[in-house]
Every structure is written in C-alpha cells, then in structure tokens.
Backbone as XML, in Angstrom:
<?xml version="1.0"?>
<chain id="A" units="angstrom">
  <residue number="1" name="UNK">
    <atom name="N" x="101.793" y="85.654" z="91.837"/>
    <atom name="CA" x="102.088" y="86.805" z="91.016"/>
    <atom name="C" x="103.538" y="87.201" z="91.260"/>
  </residue>
  <residue number="2" name="UNK">
    <atom name="N" x="104.190" y="87.608" z="90.209"/>
    <atom name="CA" x="105.600" y="87.981" z="90.279"/>
    <atom name="C" x="105.744" y="89.497" z="90.193"/>
  </residue>
  <residue number="3" name="UNK">
    <atom name="N" x="106.794" y="90.015" z="90.779"/>
    <atom name="CA" x="107.155" y="91.420" z="90.649"/>
    <atom name="C" x="108.486" y="91.450" z="89.917"/>
  </residue>
  <residue number="4" name="UNK">
    <atom name="N" x="108.582" y="92.275" z="88.876"/>
    <atom name="CA" x="109.810" y="92.349" z="88.103"/>
    <atom name="C" x="110.165" y="93.764" z="87.720"/>
  </residue>
  <residue number="5" name="UNK">
    <atom name="N" x="111.355" y="93.945" z="87.181"/>
    <atom name="CA" x="111.832" y="95.283" z="86.815"/>
    <atom name="C" x="111.975" y="95.472" z="85.315"/>
  </residue>
  <residue number="6" name="UNK">
    <atom name="N" x="111.779" y="94.441" z="84.541"/>
    <atom name="CA" x="111.983" y="94.552" z="83.092"/>
    <atom name="C" x="110.701" y="94.232" z="82.332"/>
  </residue>
  <residue number="7" name="UNK">
    <atom name="N" x="109.625" y="94.885" z="82.707"/>
    <atom name="CA" x="108.322" y="94.562" z="82.129"/>
    <atom name="C" x="108.188" y="94.999" z="80.684"/>
  </residue>
  <residue number="8" name="UNK">
    <atom name="N" x="109.012" y="95.909" z="80.218"/>
    <atom name="CA" x="108.889" y="96.424" z="78.868"/>
    <atom name="C" x="109.086" y="95.381" z="77.788"/>
  </residue>
  <residue number="9" name="UNK">
    <atom name="N" x="109.737" y="94.279" z="78.095"/>
    <atom name="CA" x="110.001" y="93.279" z="77.063"/>
    <atom name="C" x="108.884" y="92.245" z="76.928"/>
  </residue>
  <residue number="10" name="UNK">
    <atom name="N" x="107.818" y="92.370" z="77.701"/>
    <atom name="CA" x="106.717" y="91.416" z="77.651"/>
    <atom name="C" x="105.514" y="92.037" z="76.958"/>
  </residue>
  <residue number="11" name="UNK">
    <atom name="N" x="104.718" y="91.227" z="76.308"/>
    <atom name="CA" x="103.512" y="91.714" z="75.656"/>
    <atom name="C" x="102.296" y="91.667" z="76.585"/>
  </residue>
  <residue number="12" name="UNK">
    <atom name="N" x="102.388" y="90.931" z="77.678"/>
    <atom name="CA" x="101.276" y="90.805" z="78.604"/>
    <atom name="C" x="101.170" y="92.050" z="79.487"/>
  </residue>
  <residue number="13" name="UNK">
    <atom name="N" x="100.058" y="92.133" z="80.197"/>
    <atom name="CA" x="99.800" y="93.246" z="81.105"/>
    <atom name="C" x="100.830" y="93.278" z="82.234"/>
  </residue>
  <residue number="14" name="UNK">
    <atom name="N" x="101.453" y="94.430" z="82.434"/>
    <atom name="CA" x="102.446" y="94.588" z="83.503"/>
    <atom name="C" x="102.296" y="95.978" z="84.138"/>
  </residue>
  <residue number="15" name="UNK">
    <atom name="N" x="101.303" y="96.172" z="85.004"/>
    <atom name="CA" x="101.106" y="97.483" z="85.626"/>
    <atom name="C" x="102.254" y="97.832" z="86.584"/>
  </residue>
  <residue number="16" name="UNK">
    <atom name="N" x="102.596" y="99.108" z="86.617"/>
    <atom name="CA" x="103.675" y="99.575" z="87.496"/>
    <atom name="C" x="103.226" y="99.524" z="88.955"/>
  </residue>
  <residue number="17" name="UNK">
    <atom name="N" x="104.091" y="99.033" z="89.812"/>
    <atom name="CA" x="103.846" y="98.981" z="91.251"/>
    <atom name="C" x="104.492" y="100.223" z="91.848"/>
  </residue>
  <residue number="18" name="UNK">
    <atom name="N" x="103.682" y="101.198" z="92.253"/>
    <atom name="CA" x="104.174" y="102.495" z="92.734"/>
    <atom name="C" x="104.153" y="102.566" z="94.257"/>
  </residue>
  <residue number="19" name="UNK">
    <atom name="N" x="104.734" y="103.637" z="94.777"/>
    <atom name="CA" x="104.822" y="103.820" z="96.226"/>
    <atom name="C" x="103.452" y="103.798" z="96.911"/>
  </residue>
  <residue number="20" name="UNK">
    <atom name="N" x="102.424" y="104.321" z="96.235"/>
    <atom name="CA" x="101.093" y="104.341" z="96.862"/>
    <atom name="C" x="100.482" y="102.949" z="96.964"/>
  </residue>
  <residue number="21" name="UNK">
    <atom name="N" x="101.085" y="101.970" z="96.314"/>
    <atom name="CA" x="100.600" y="100.593" z="96.385"/>
    <atom name="C" x="101.257" y="99.800" z="97.511"/>
  </residue>
  <residue number="22" name="UNK">
    <atom name="N" x="102.266" y="100.387" z="98.160"/>
    <atom name="CA" x="103.053" y="99.666" z="99.161"/>
    <atom name="C" x="103.102" y="100.424" z="100.475"/>
  </residue>
  <residue number="23" name="UNK">
    <atom name="N" x="103.254" y="99.699" z="101.558"/>
    <atom name="CA" x="103.374" y="100.305" z="102.876"/>
    <atom name="C" x="104.498" y="99.596" z="103.622"/>
  </residue>
  <residue number="24" name="UNK">
    <atom name="N" x="105.550" y="100.319" z="103.982"/>
    <atom name="CA" x="106.626" y="99.745" z="104.769"/>
    <atom name="C" x="107.684" y="99.023" z="103.964"/>
  </residue>
  <residue number="25" name="UNK">
    <atom name="N" x="107.619" y="99.115" z="102.643"/>
    <atom name="CA" x="108.608" y="98.458" z="101.787"/>
    <atom name="C" x="108.772" y="99.282" z="100.518"/>
  </residue>
  <residue number="26" name="UNK">
    <atom name="N" x="109.960" y="99.255" z="99.948"/>
    <atom name="CA" x="110.191" y="99.941" z="98.691"/>
    <atom name="C" x="111.197" y="99.143" z="97.872"/>
  </residue>
  <residue number="27" name="UNK">
    <atom name="N" x="111.248" y="99.441" z="96.595"/>
    <atom name="CA" x="112.168" y="98.775" z="95.688"/>
    <atom name="C" x="113.124" y="99.807" z="95.098"/>
  </residue>
  <residue number="28" name="UNK">
    <atom name="N" x="114.345" y="99.394" z="94.802"/>
    <atom name="CA" x="115.342" y="100.304" z="94.245"/>
    <atom name="C" x="115.027" y="100.713" z="92.815"/>
  </residue>
  <residue number="29" name="UNK">
    <atom name="N" x="114.444" y="99.815" z="92.055"/>
    <atom name="CA" x="114.126" y="100.074" z="90.649"/>
    <atom name="C" x="112.623" y="100.145" z="90.461"/>
  </residue>
  <residue number="30" name="UNK">
    <atom name="N" x="112.218" y="100.701" z="89.331"/>
    <atom name="CA" x="110.806" y="100.682" z="88.981"/>
    <atom name="C" x="110.368" y="99.228" z="88.871"/>
  </residue>
  <residue number="31" name="UNK">
    <atom name="N" x="109.288" y="98.889" z="89.545"/>
    <atom name="CA" x="108.824" y="97.505" z="89.594"/>
    <atom name="C" x="107.450" y="97.381" z="88.976"/>
  </residue>
  <residue number="32" name="UNK">
    <atom name="N" x="107.189" y="96.222" z="88.420"/>
    <atom name="CA" x="105.931" y="95.960" z="87.736"/>
    <atom name="C" x="105.340" y="94.647" z="88.218"/>
  </residue>
  <residue number="33" name="UNK">
    <atom name="N" x="104.005" y="94.597" z="88.265"/>
    <atom name="CA" x="103.319" y="93.344" z="88.560"/>
    <atom name="C" x="103.270" y="92.525" z="87.284"/>
  </residue>
  <residue number="34" name="UNK">
    <atom name="N" x="103.543" y="91.256" z="87.405"/>
    <atom name="CA" x="103.419" y="90.352" z="86.269"/>
    <atom name="C" x="102.470" y="89.239" z="86.687"/>
  </residue>
  <residue number="35" name="UNK">
    <atom name="N" x="101.147" y="89.492" z="86.569"/>
    <atom name="CA" x="100.160" y="88.546" z="87.084"/>
    <atom name="C" x="100.180" y="87.198" z="86.385"/>
  </residue>
  <residue number="36" name="UNK">
    <atom name="N" x="100.729" y="87.119" z="85.209"/>
    <atom name="CA" x="100.789" y="85.873" z="84.444"/>
    <atom name="C" x="102.007" y="85.040" z="84.815"/>
  </residue>
  <residue number="37" name="UNK">
    <atom name="N" x="102.900" y="85.587" z="85.627"/>
    <atom name="CA" x="104.120" y="84.866" z="86.019"/>
    <atom name="C" x="103.983" y="84.388" z="87.461"/>
  </residue>
  <residue number="38" name="UNK">
    <atom name="N" x="103.994" y="83.102" z="87.655"/>
    <atom name="CA" x="103.869" y="82.529" z="88.995"/>
    <atom name="C" x="105.194" y="81.887" z="89.381"/>
  </residue>
  <residue number="39" name="UNK">
    <atom name="N" x="105.699" y="82.245" z="90.524"/>
    <atom name="CA" x="106.949" y="81.688" z="91.024"/>
    <atom name="C" x="106.764" y="81.247" z="92.463"/>
  </residue>
  <residue number="40" name="UNK">
    <atom name="N" x="107.484" y="80.252" z="92.864"/>
    <atom name="CA" x="107.505" y="79.817" z="94.253"/>
    <atom name="C" x="108.812" y="80.274" z="94.870"/>
  </residue>
  <residue number="41" name="UNK">
    <atom name="N" x="108.716" y="80.996" z="95.965"/>
    <atom name="CA" x="109.897" y="81.496" z="96.657"/>
    <atom name="C" x="109.926" y="80.859" z="98.036"/>
  </residue>
  <residue number="42" name="UNK">
    <atom name="N" x="111.044" y="80.316" z="98.374"/>
    <atom name="CA" x="111.168" y="79.687" z="99.697"/>
    <atom name="C" x="110.942" y="80.732" z="100.786"/>
  </residue>
  <residue number="43" name="UNK">
    <atom name="N" x="110.029" y="80.454" z="101.749"/>
    <atom name="CA" x="109.758" y="81.436" z="102.809"/>
    <atom name="C" x="111.022" y="81.898" z="103.537"/>
  </residue>
  <residue number="44" name="UNK">
    <atom name="N" x="111.989" y="81.011" z="103.709"/>
    <atom name="CA" x="113.216" y="81.378" z="104.404"/>
    <atom name="C" x="114.010" y="82.464" z="103.712"/>
  </residue>
  <residue number="45" name="UNK">
    <atom name="N" x="113.793" y="82.621" z="102.403"/>
    <atom name="CA" x="114.549" y="83.635" z="101.670"/>
    <atom name="C" x="114.038" y="85.046" z="101.919"/>
  </residue>
  <residue number="46" name="UNK">
    <atom name="N" x="112.799" y="85.156" z="102.373"/>
    <atom name="CA" x="112.264" y="86.491" z="102.651"/>
    <atom name="C" x="111.867" y="86.690" z="104.111"/>
  </residue>
  <residue number="47" name="UNK">
    <atom name="N" x="111.750" y="85.631" z="104.872"/>
    <atom name="CA" x="111.339" y="85.742" z="106.262"/>
    <atom name="C" x="112.581" y="85.717" z="107.156"/>
  </residue>
  <residue number="48" name="UNK">
    <atom name="N" x="113.394" y="86.758" z="107.033"/>
    <atom name="CA" x="114.651" y="86.796" z="107.768"/>
    <atom name="C" x="114.619" y="87.780" z="108.939"/>
  </residue>
  <residue number="49" name="UNK">
    <atom name="N" x="113.450" y="88.267" z="109.277"/>
    <atom name="CA" x="113.335" y="89.220" z="110.378"/>
    <atom name="C" x="113.561" y="90.660" z="109.956"/>
  </residue>
  <residue number="50" name="UNK">
    <atom name="N" x="114.065" y="90.866" z="108.760"/>
    <atom name="CA" x="114.324" y="92.211" z="108.254"/>
    <atom name="C" x="113.281" y="92.635" z="107.226"/>
  </residue>
  <residue number="51" name="UNK">
    <atom name="N" x="112.633" y="91.670" z="106.642"/>
    <atom name="CA" x="111.670" y="91.942" z="105.587"/>
    <atom name="C" x="110.316" y="92.271" z="106.204"/>
  </residue>
  <residue number="52" name="UNK">
    <atom name="N" x="109.752" y="93.390" z="105.767"/>
    <atom name="CA" x="108.415" y="93.743" z="106.233"/>
    <atom name="C" x="107.764" y="94.634" z="105.189"/>
  </residue>
  <residue number="53" name="UNK">
    <atom name="N" x="106.506" y="94.796" z="105.302"/>
    <atom name="CA" x="105.761" y="95.626" z="104.373"/>
    <atom name="C" x="104.533" y="94.886" z="103.881"/>
  </residue>
  <residue number="54" name="UNK">
    <atom name="N" x="103.647" y="95.646" z="103.270"/>
    <atom name="CA" x="102.411" y="95.073" z="102.774"/>
    <atom name="C" x="101.847" y="95.959" z="101.693"/>
  </residue>
  <residue number="55" name="UNK">
    <atom name="N" x="100.896" y="95.404" z="100.966"/>
    <atom name="CA" x="100.190" y="96.184" z="99.969"/>
    <atom name="C" x="99.200" y="97.104" z="100.663"/>
  </residue>
  <residue number="56" name="UNK">
    <atom name="N" x="99.034" y="98.302" z="100.128"/>
    <atom name="CA" x="97.989" y="99.200" z="100.600"/>
    <atom name="C" x="96.674" y="98.759" z="99.955"/>
  </residue>
  <residue number="57" name="UNK">
    <atom name="N" x="95.597" y="99.425" z="100.287"/>
    <atom name="CA" x="94.311" y="99.122" z="99.651"/>
    <atom name="C" x="94.416" y="99.347" z="98.139"/>
  </residue>
  <residue number="58" name="UNK">
    <atom name="N" x="95.090" y="100.430" z="97.727"/>
    <atom name="CA" x="95.300" y="100.676" z="96.297"/>
    <atom name="C" x="96.108" y="99.541" z="95.672"/>
  </residue>
  <residue number="59" name="UNK">
    <atom name="N" x="97.090" y="99.040" z="96.384"/>
    <atom name="CA" x="97.900" y="97.934" z="95.893"/>
    <atom name="C" x="97.092" y="96.668" z="95.725"/>
  </residue>
  <residue number="60" name="UNK">
    <atom name="N" x="96.219" y="96.393" z="96.685"/>
    <atom name="CA" x="95.367" y="95.203" z="96.584"/>
    <atom name="C" x="94.416" y="95.318" z="95.398"/>
  </residue>
  <residue number="61" name="UNK">
    <atom name="N" x="93.890" y="96.530" z="95.170"/>
    <atom name="CA" x="93.020" y="96.737" z="94.010"/>
    <atom name="C" x="93.794" y="96.521" z="92.707"/>
  </residue>
  <residue number="62" name="UNK">
    <atom name="N" x="95.047" y="96.993" z="92.663"/>
    <atom name="CA" x="95.871" y="96.811" z="91.470"/>
    <atom name="C" x="96.114" y="95.331" z="91.202"/>
  </residue>
  <residue number="63" name="UNK">
    <atom name="N" x="96.391" y="94.567" z="92.241"/>
    <atom name="CA" x="96.589" y="93.123" z="92.077"/>
    <atom name="C" x="95.310" y="92.473" z="91.569"/>
  </residue>
  <residue number="64" name="UNK">
    <atom name="N" x="94.161" y="92.830" z="92.153"/>
    <atom name="CA" x="92.884" y="92.251" z="91.714"/>
    <atom name="C" x="92.612" y="92.571" z="90.247"/>
  </residue>
  <residue number="65" name="UNK">
    <atom name="N" x="92.809" y="93.848" z="89.870"/>
    <atom name="CA" x="92.580" y="94.251" z="88.480"/>
    <atom name="C" x="93.523" y="93.500" z="87.546"/>
  </residue>
  <residue number="66" name="UNK">
    <atom name="N" x="94.753" y="93.296" z="87.971"/>
    <atom name="CA" x="95.729" y="92.582" z="87.144"/>
    <atom name="C" x="95.299" y="91.142" z="86.925"/>
  </residue>
  <residue number="67" name="UNK">
    <atom name="N" x="94.840" y="90.507" z="87.989"/>
    <atom name="CA" x="94.386" y="89.116" z="87.867"/>
    <atom name="C" x="93.135" y="89.015" z="86.996"/>
  </residue>
  <residue number="68" name="UNK">
    <atom name="N" x="92.217" y="89.947" z="87.170"/>
    <atom name="CA" x="90.995" y="89.941" z="86.369"/>
    <atom name="C" x="91.321" y="90.139" z="84.888"/>
  </residue>
  <residue number="69" name="UNK">
    <atom name="N" x="92.365" y="90.914" z="84.599"/>
    <atom name="CA" x="92.736" y="91.159" z="83.202"/>
    <atom name="C" x="93.164" y="89.882" z="82.479"/>
  </residue>
  <residue number="70" name="UNK">
    <atom name="N" x="93.494" y="88.852" z="83.224"/>
    <atom name="CA" x="93.910" y="87.588" z="82.612"/>
    <atom name="C" x="92.731" y="86.734" z="82.162"/>
  </residue>
  <residue number="71" name="UNK">
    <atom name="N" x="91.530" y="87.057" z="82.631"/>
    <atom name="CA" x="90.340" y="86.267" z="82.289"/>
    <atom name="C" x="89.884" y="86.672" z="80.898"/>
  </residue>
  <residue number="72" name="UNK">
    <atom name="N" x="89.766" y="85.719" z="79.983"/>
    <atom name="CA" x="89.353" y="86.048" z="78.613"/>
    <atom name="C" x="87.892" y="86.451" z="78.527"/>
  </residue>
</chain>
C-alpha cells in the first residue's frame, strides 16, 4: 500500500491518514492511503536509525477497510 499527498486526482478510494492513525511519526502534508498502489521501497531508504513510528489500532483498521474496499 502506498501513502501519497495528491489523492484528489485519483478516482479510486484514498482515505485520509490522520494523526489518530499514527504513533511516533507524522507527515508534513495531508497524506492519503492508496491501497491500489503497490510500491517496493528499499529498506535502506527508510531504515536509517532515525525513522520510527507505527500505525495505531485505528490506523490498522483503516488499512484493512481500504484493502477490503478493493474486493469487488
């Protein structure tokens, strides 16, 4: 699943990722989940010792609901 800042230009489901969905991390811009967009990111690009944070229970539910929304 991808996180992006320009969800308004897509027709697919893009729920907003809010502060209550995150713990220990924040984004400068309004961010959206894009469950239909899959990207591979090299672990070294984010595992630099400075990156930390996780989804809260609400965040995990939002991800699950987003993925379920893709099932026809």
